[in-house]
N, C-alpha and C positions, 0 to 999 in steps of 0.2 A: 504494500500500500504506500509506504513512504517513497519507494523508488518511483512509483507511478506518479505521485504528486510532484516529486522533483522533476520528472520528465515533463510534466505539464507546465511547471514553472519555467523550465528552460525553453520550451516551445513558445510560451507567451513572451518571454524576453526576446527570443530570436525573431519571431514573426511580428511581434509588436514593433520592434525597432525597424525591421524591414518595411513594415507597412508605413511607418512615419516617413522614412527616407523616400519610399516610392511616391507617397502622396505629395511630399514637398517637391519632388521632381515634376509631377503632373501639374501642380499649381504653377510652378515656375515656367513651364512650357505650354500651359493651357491645353494639356493633353487630356483626353477622356480616360477616366480610371477604368481599368479592366482587371478582373481577378486573374485571368490567364497570364497577364504580364507580370503580376506580382508573384504568381506561382513559379514562373520561369526565373524570375530574379532570385528566388530562394532555392532553385534547383529541384523543384518537385513537379510532377505532373499536376494538371489542374485538379483532377479527381482526388489525388492523394493530399494535395494542399487543402482542398475544401474539407476533407475528412479530418485532417489534423487540426486545422484552425477551429472547426466546429467543436471538436472534442476539447481543445485547449481553452477556448473562449466562451463556449456555450452558445455561440451564434455563428452562422455561416459568414465567410469573409465578405460576401457581397453586402450583407447587412452592416458589418463592422465598418467597411469602407464608406458606405453610404452615410452612416451616422457621423463619421469624421468629416466627410465632405459637407454635410449639412451644418455642422458646427463651424466650419471654415466659412461657409456662405453666410451664416448669421453674423459672423464677425465683419464680413464685407458689407452686409446690409446695414449694420449698425454704425460702422466706422468710415464708410466711404459713400460718395454720391454716384458710384458707378451705375451705369444702366444695367438692367437685368440681364441682358445678353452677355455683358462682361462679367458680371457676378457668376453666371453659369459657366462661362469658359474658364475663369480663374479658379473655380472650385472643382473643376474636373467633370462637370456634367455635360459639357459639350454645347448644349443649346438651352434656350429658355424653357422649352416645353418639358425637357427631362428634369430640370431643376424644379419646375412648377409641380410636376407629378410627385416627385420625391417629397417636396415640402408639404404638399397637401396630404399625402399619405401619413407623414410623421406628425405634423402639427395641426392639420385640419384647417389651414388657411394658406393663401397664396404668399409668396415671398414679398410681393408688393404690399399686401395688407399688413404683413408683419412689420415691414419698414415703416409704413404709415403709423401703425400703433406705437412702435418704438419712438418715432419722432414726436408723436403727441405726448407720450409719457415723459420724455426728456424735457419737452416744453413746459409741461405742468410742473415738473420738479424745479425748473429754473424760476418759474413764477412764484413758487412756494418759498423760495429763499429770501 
């Protein structure tokens, strides 16, 4: 049992670090994020990579990557005036419709609505000071 837990921790470190490096590369080059490319980067077949990641993290890699991309997109929505097409490209979604679908699925609102609500909240906070 202890060996199995140590193996899972090692996998989380190895794959978690690789995932961050891969995502940073995608963000920098505005490349679409793909599980198959990350699997290739760590030297595993896509199927083996999905099995190992799912076992180690409790979620499939596509979901893990999508969650990180959405976190990055939220940072862009909050911290920049970038148009939605640029937010999508910079966060590895490729296009606005892919970002929109992922955002709606996760948060139940569009990225534009999120930005609008965030701007309103910040405006209210400034007024309250």
